[in-house]
N, C-alpha and C positions, 0 to 999 in steps of 0.2 A: 608840789602837786601840779598836774597839767590842767590846761583849760578844757573842761568837760563840755564845752559848747560846740564841739566838732559835730558836723552833721553827717550821718551815715547815708551814703548814696545807696549802697547795698552791702550785704554780707551773706554768709552761708549758715546763719543761725547760731545757736548756742552749742557748746561742746563741754563735755565733762573735763574738769581740770586734770583728771587722771591721764587723759590723752596727752596733755602737755607735759605732765610729770614723767610719763613714759619716754617721751622724746628727750627730755632733759637727762634722764638716767642713761638712755642709750647713747647719748652724745657727750656725756660727762660735763654738763653745763647746768646752770641755774639761771632762768630768765628773771628779769626785774619783775617785781610784784605787780606793777602797773600794767605791764605787757600781758601778764597772765590773766589779770582781771579783765582787761579789754578783750582779749581773744576768746575767753570762755563765754563772754556775752555776744561777741561779734566775730565769729570765725571767718578769716579771709576778708576782713573789712576793707571797704573802699570808701574813704571820706570824700565829700564834696571839696573840702579844704585839703587837697592832696599834694600841694606844691611846697617845696622848701628851697632855701638858698644854701650855697656852700662856697667856700673860697678855694679856688684851684691852687696848685703849687706855684703858679706864676702870679698869684695874688689877685687874679680876676674873679669876679663874682659870677657864679653859674647858678642855674636853676634846674631842679629835677622834680620828679613826682614819685609817688609811692603807691603801689597796690600791695597790700599785705598778703603773704602766703597763707594758705589754709593748712589746717591739720586734718588728716584724712583725705582720701582721694575723692574730691567733690568735683563733679562735672562743671567745667567753666572756670576752674580755679587753678592757681599755681600751688602744687603740693609741696610743702616745706621740705620734705625729705629729698626731693629731686634737686635741691640747690645747695647741698652741703659738700659735695665733692668737686673740687676744682683742680684735680690732678696735682701736678708738681707746681702749678702756678698760684695756687691758693695760699692763704695765710693761716697757720695754726692759730687757734684762739679766736677766729672770726666765725660767727654763726649767722647765716643769712636768714632774714625774716621777711624781706620784701623785695620787689623789683620795680624798676621804672620802665617807661615805655620804650626805651632803647635796649632793654635787656641787661642793664647794669644792676648790680646787687646792692641792697641796703642791709646792713648787718650790725650785730653787736660785736664790738671788739673787746674781748676779755683779756688781752695781753697785758695791759697795765693795771687793771683792777677787776678781779673776778667777781666782786660783790656789786659793782656799779659800772657796767661796761659802757664805753662810749658808743655812739652810733656813727657808722662810717658808710661811705659810698665806695663801692669797689667796681671799677670799670671792667667790663667783660672783654674789652679789646684794646686796652692800653696797658703797657708793661713798664715796670721799673726794675732795677737790679737790687737785690737784697745785699746784706753785709758780706755775703760769700760770692757776689757777682752773678748770682743766678736770677733769671727773669721771674718776676712775680706780678700778679695783677696790681695795677695802680690803685692805691687806697687814699681816700681823703676823709679827714674827720669832719663830721657834720654837726655833732653836738656832744656835750659832756655826759648826757644821760638820756634815757628814754623819755622821761618827763619833759626835759628841755626840747627834745625832738618834737614831741606832740605839740608843745607850745609854739613851735616855729612854723607849723603847718598853716598855710593860708590858701 
């Protein structure tokens, strides 16, 4: 379970869980229950504790922030539907649920575990080559689960 002492700076109110379930059905995915519970109470949440650390591919520690995407087109919010298509450069099995101030994506990576996805940081302007030599957006693992991710926010 995650630390529930995170302080909400702002959100866009509550939403019906059916809105999230509709997105899941349309995108062939199932969100972690903690995520669904959080977003139904705080759609598009921005916590005061919005920073997290990650380890880059060269073993350097980096820091990022997160603003959660919203469900439904809410003025002043990043609509989750707008961040799911990354052309040929995206990764199948990664569902974006937040952004940082640089325009990078924070997402669920379902590729290794569809029931408990890892949280990843996907850079919008850095590329790696996949197993076929094709360019893909650079991905870094941030945490093993959504609960761990929430616990890492400071």
